[in-house]
C-alpha positions as CSV (number, residue, x, y, z in Angstrom):
1,M,99.0,236.0,265.4
2,A,100.2,232.6,264.3
3,R,104.0,232.8,263.3
4,G,104.2,233.9,259.8
5,G,100.7,234.3,259.8
6,F,98.4,237.5,259.0
7,P,94.8,238.6,260.8
8,G,91.6,237.8,259.0
9,I,93.2,235.1,256.8
10,P,92.2,231.5,257.6
11,G,95.1,229.6,258.9
12,G,97.4,232.6,257.8
13,N,99.0,230.3,255.5
14,M,101.0,232.7,252.9
15,Q,102.1,230.3,250.5
16,Q,98.5,229.3,250.1
17,L,97.3,232.8,249.5
18,M,100.3,233.5,246.9
19,R,99.4,230.6,244.9
20,Q,95.6,231.8,244.9
21,A,96.7,235.5,243.8
22,Q,99.2,233.8,241.2
23,K,95.9,231.8,240.1
24,M,93.9,234.6,239.9
25,Q,96.5,236.4,237.7
26,Q,96.6,233.3,235.2
27,Q,92.9,233.6,235.1
28,M,92.7,237.2,234.3
29,L,95.7,237.3,231.8
30,T,93.9,234.1,230.0
31,L,90.5,236.3,230.1
32,Q,92.0,239.1,229.0
33,E,93.8,237.1,226.0
34,D,89.8,235.8,225.2
35,L,88.2,239.2,225.5
36,D,90.8,240.8,222.9
37,K,90.1,238.3,220.0
38,R,86.2,238.7,220.6
39,E,84.2,240.8,218.1
40,Y,80.9,243.3,219.2
41,E,78.8,244.3,216.4
42,G,76.7,247.3,217.2
43,T,74.0,248.9,214.8
44,A,72.2,252.3,214.5
45,G,69.2,253.5,212.2
46,G,67.0,250.4,212.5
47,G,70.1,248.6,210.8
48,A,71.1,251.2,208.2
49,V,74.4,251.4,209.7
50,S,76.3,248.6,211.3
51,C,80.0,248.2,212.6
52,K,82.3,245.2,214.2
53,V,84.8,246.2,216.8
54,T,87.1,243.9,218.7
55,G,88.0,243.2,222.3
56,K,91.0,245.5,221.8
57,R,88.6,249.0,220.5
58,Q,89.3,248.4,217.0
59,L,87.0,249.1,214.2
60,V,87.1,246.2,211.8
61,E,84.1,246.5,210.0
62,L,81.7,249.1,208.8
63,H,78.7,248.8,206.5
64,I,76.4,251.6,205.4
65,D,73.0,250.6,203.4
66,A,72.9,252.3,200.4
67,D,69.5,254.0,201.5
68,A,71.2,255.6,204.3
69,C,73.5,257.3,201.7
70,D,71.2,260.7,201.1
71,P,73.7,262.9,199.8
72,D,71.4,265.7,201.4
73,E,71.5,263.9,204.7
74,V,75.4,263.7,205.5
75,E,74.9,264.6,208.9
76,M,72.8,262.5,209.7
77,L,74.9,259.1,208.1
78,Q,77.5,260.6,210.7
79,D,75.1,260.4,213.5
80,M,74.4,257.0,212.5
81,V,78.1,255.7,212.3
82,M,79.1,257.1,215.4
83,A,75.8,255.7,217.2
84,A,77.0,252.2,215.9
85,V,80.2,252.4,216.6
86,N,79.9,253.4,220.3
87,D,77.0,250.9,220.8
88,A,79.5,248.0,219.7
89,L,82.5,249.8,221.9
90,K,79.9,250.1,224.5
91,K,78.7,246.3,224.3
92,G,82.4,245.2,224.6
93,E,83.3,247.0,227.4
94,E,80.1,245.8,229.5
95,T,81.7,242.0,228.6
96,R,84.8,243.0,230.0
97,E,83.8,244.5,233.1
98,R,81.3,241.6,233.7
99,E,83.9,239.0,232.7
100,M,86.8,240.3,235.2
101,A,84.6,241.1,237.9
102,R,83.5,237.3,238.1
103,I,87.2,236.6,238.0
104,G,87.4,238.8,240.9
105,G,84.5,237.5,242.6
106,A,85.1,233.8,242.5
107,A,88.5,234.5,244.3
108,G,87.2,236.4,247.1
109,M,88.3,239.7,246.1
110,G,85.0,241.3,245.5
111,G,85.3,243.9,242.9
112,M,88.8,245.0,243.3
113,F,89.8,244.2,239.9
């Protein structure tokens, strides 16, 4: 092993490895901030219920079509609201995972993050 080097690291340059790690960490922080600012829309009941959530997983908008407000069908409306919110949260989480994996893969770290 070369002085100051590590097996499996080309050239064994620890400073270069640290710079790469710091760069990846900064990219991840920047991406995290961007993802937190994004909004995702979910729908259910053919669009009768729609909502928006943020990347921070907060419900910020909820729309219920007047035709979906049948007093005899409150349980169905509740199910549609839950489905719409879960749909939006799922979209946000899928985007978050995809974007974070992209940065991890670009730095040669595979799916580590």
